[in-house]
Structures are given as structure tokens and as C-alpha cells.
Backbone as numpy.savetxt, mean C-alpha at the origin, in Angstrom:
# Nx Ny Nz CAx CAy CAz Cx Cy Cz
-1.33 -22.59 -1.37 -2.18 -21.45 -1.44 -1.17 -19.96 -1.39
-1.23 -19.11 -1.70 -0.42 -17.68 -2.41 -1.39 -17.06 -1.00
-0.72 -16.47 -0.92 -0.90 -15.19 0.57 -0.94 -13.59 0.28
-1.73 -13.08 -0.30 -1.87 -12.16 -0.91 -1.73 -12.13 -2.05
-1.59 -11.10 -3.11 -1.69 -11.26 -4.31 -0.41 -10.47 -5.11
-0.20 -10.60 -6.19 0.44 -9.39 -7.38 -0.75 -8.61 -8.04
-0.83 -7.84 -8.14 -2.16 -7.42 -9.52 -1.17 -7.59 -10.76
-1.51 -7.41 -12.00 -0.91 -6.62 -13.27 0.18 -5.76 -13.49
0.81 -6.42 -13.79 2.13 -5.20 -14.07 3.05 -4.77 -13.11
3.06 -5.72 -12.06 3.39 -5.31 -10.24 5.02 -6.57 -10.22
5.63 -6.25 -9.17 6.54 -7.02 -9.05 6.52 -7.19 -7.33
7.12 -8.13 -7.14 7.16 -8.30 -5.55 7.70 -9.82 -4.88
7.12 -9.89 -3.38 7.33 -11.61 -2.84 6.12 -11.78 -3.07
5.64 -13.35 -3.31 4.26 -13.67 -3.28 4.91 -14.89 -2.53
3.44 -14.87 -1.11 4.54 -16.03 -0.36 3.32 -17.21 -0.42
4.35 -18.25 -0.57 2.89 -19.75 -0.47 3.12 -20.08 0.21
2.17 -21.21 1.02 1.83 -21.82 2.09 0.76 -23.09 2.02
0.77 -24.32 3.40 0.49 -24.87 2.98 -0.75 -25.43 4.40
-0.41 -24.38 5.06 -1.19 -23.27 6.17 -1.95 -22.34 6.40
-3.42 -23.17 6.46 -4.52 -22.03 6.01 -4.66 -21.39 7.33
-4.60 -21.05 8.61 -4.30 -20.80 9.60 -3.45 -19.51 9.34
-2.04 -20.26 8.88 -0.72 -18.98 8.84 -1.94 -17.99 7.67
-2.26 -18.46 6.81 -3.08 -17.39 5.65 -3.70 -16.73 5.86
-4.56 -17.20 6.53 -5.83 -16.47 7.55 -5.25 -15.02 8.33
-4.01 -15.49 9.59 -3.56 -14.69 9.60 -2.73 -13.53 8.73
-2.60 -13.52 8.11 -1.62 -12.73 7.46 -2.52 -12.07 5.97
-3.27 -12.65 6.19 -4.43 -11.60 5.04 -5.22 -11.17 6.01
-5.63 -11.34 7.41 -6.42 -10.44 7.98 -6.26 -8.85 8.50
-7.29 -8.28 8.00 -7.12 -6.48 8.42 -6.69 -6.26 9.79
-7.27 -7.80 10.66 -7.55 -7.89 12.34 -6.12 -7.61 12.73
-5.15 -8.41 11.91 -4.03 -8.29 12.47 -2.61 -6.79 12.20
-3.74 -5.54 11.50 -3.34 -4.66 11.76 -1.49 -4.74 10.98
-0.86 -5.90 10.41 0.58 -5.96 9.89 0.69 -4.37 8.39
1.38 -4.16 8.99 1.93 -3.29 7.72 1.83 -3.97 6.38
1.58 -3.54 5.23 1.75 -3.58 3.74 2.24 -2.69 3.44
3.73 -2.64 3.00 4.53 -1.52 2.11 4.07 -1.94 0.20
4.03 -1.10 -0.40 4.06 -0.95 -1.27 5.10 0.03 -2.30
5.49 -0.43 -3.65 6.30 0.76 -3.99 5.28 1.53 -5.15
4.96 2.24 -5.55 3.72 3.43 -5.82 4.03 3.97 -7.27
4.32 4.20 -8.81 4.68 4.96 -9.56 3.42 5.89 -9.98
3.17 6.94 -9.83 2.81 7.96 -10.17 2.86 8.56 -11.33
2.01 9.00 -12.36 2.91 10.28 -13.01 3.06 11.46 -12.46
3.84 12.39 -12.50 3.88 13.43 -12.08 4.79 13.75 -10.77
4.66 15.22 -10.47 5.50 14.93 -9.13 4.28 15.31 -7.98
4.86 15.15 -6.46 3.63 15.20 -6.01 4.31 16.25 -4.66
3.52 17.13 -4.80 3.23 18.33 -3.68 3.46 17.95 -1.92
3.90 18.80 -1.43 3.69 18.66 -0.42 2.13 18.33 0.54
1.83 19.14 -0.24 0.21 19.35 -0.14 -0.59 17.80 -0.89
-0.27 17.41 -1.48 -1.04 15.83 -2.10 -0.34 14.74 -1.03
0.81 15.05 -0.63 1.48 14.13 0.46 0.71 14.32 1.66
0.36 15.51 2.37 -0.12 16.04 3.59 -1.68 14.92 3.22
-2.00 15.11 1.90 -3.85 14.55 1.98 -3.63 13.22 1.84
-2.67 12.67 1.81 -2.68 11.61 1.17 -2.50 11.09 3.16
-1.67 11.36 3.47 -1.85 11.07 5.15 -2.66 11.06 5.53
-3.66 11.58 5.72 -5.14 12.11 6.77 -5.69 10.96 6.42
-6.56 10.66 7.38 -8.15 9.98 7.51 -9.15 10.24 6.11
-9.88 9.14 5.66 -10.50 9.85 4.74 -12.36 9.07 5.20
-12.85 9.22 4.33 -14.42 8.84 4.87 -14.83 8.08 3.50
-15.00 7.62 3.09 -15.55 6.49 2.05 -16.83 6.02 2.23
-18.41 6.62 1.68 -19.53 5.59 2.18 -19.58 5.22 3.39
-19.20 6.21 3.99 -19.58 6.08 5.79 -18.80 5.40 6.02
-17.40 4.58 5.54 -16.61 3.94 6.02 -15.22 5.06 6.52
-14.82 4.81 7.39 -13.71 5.79 7.55 -12.08 4.77 7.36
-11.73 5.29 6.66 -9.81 3.89 6.63 -9.17 5.20 7.24
-8.01 5.03 8.02 -7.25 5.58 8.91 -5.91 6.06 7.31
-4.81 6.91 8.05 -4.24 7.45 7.06 -2.76 6.87 6.48
-2.53 6.65 5.34 -1.25 6.09 4.68 -0.23 6.92 5.37
0.66 6.04 5.25 1.71 6.03 5.36 3.19 6.34 4.05
3.16 8.19 3.68 3.57 7.88 2.29 5.06 8.93 2.62
5.82 8.05 2.05 6.81 8.82 1.51 7.71 9.14 -0.02
7.88 9.85 -0.57 8.88 9.62 -1.91 9.66 9.18 -1.78
10.12 8.37 -2.75 11.56 6.95 -2.09 12.17 8.34 -3.85
11.97 8.65 -4.84 12.19 9.29 -5.86 11.42 9.83 -6.52
12.16 10.50 -7.24 11.03 11.81 -8.04 12.33 11.72 -9.75
11.20 11.52 -10.72 12.10 11.66 -11.86 11.60 13.03 -12.71
11.78 13.11 -14.20 11.08 14.48 -14.43 9.32 14.06 -14.88
9.08 12.97 -15.04 7.73 12.48 -14.98 7.19 12.17 -14.52
8.04 11.21 -13.30 7.02 10.50 -12.69 7.45 10.14 -11.16
6.53 9.42 -10.06 7.45 9.64 -8.73 7.51 8.29 -8.14
8.21 7.84 -7.79 8.16 6.89 -6.94 7.56 6.73 -5.75
6.55 6.09 -4.83 6.74 6.34 -3.28 6.27 5.22 -2.92
6.47 5.54 -1.29 6.81 4.73 -0.43 5.80 4.25 0.26
4.45 3.43 0.10 3.17 3.90 1.01 2.65 2.22 1.62
2.90 2.75 2.80 2.21 1.78 3.70 1.24 2.01 4.46
-0.15 0.34 4.47 -1.01 0.76 4.74 -1.54 -0.25 5.86
């Protein structure tokens, strides 16, 4: 069984296990395990946009906690962010 997933055009570690209980623990939001993603975005990220991403948001009456976001690298047309959920 795979733990988590890799989306199309993504890279990273895919963990495999035959322990269903471990899989459940690692995937459950209740464990509050941090998940780190490296994200490529178009353009440059301003400090205002960075602050906005680091604030909680409400979508359909559900409040989502703030993201931990850091700029990893900035290029001419893209930026790379380290995002922790």
C-alpha cells in the first residue's frame, strides 16, 4: 500500500508499507504530522502575498490553519516555495 501520493508532474518520496495501521497513522490529519511540499509558482511572491498565505482562511464555514511558507528560490519568471501543511 502506498502512503500519500505524488501528483502528475511531481517528484518526491513515495512510502510503501504492508502495515495498514501505520498507513492510517501517517495519512490521518489527526496526527498533525507536518507535510513539506516544494511548490513552483509563476512570478515572484511579494511579502504581502506571503503574509496572506501564512494567515488562516475560511472556506465554506471550515477554518483552515495557516501555512508555513518560505521562499526557497526566485528566478526571473518563477519562484520556488517550501510549504508546510
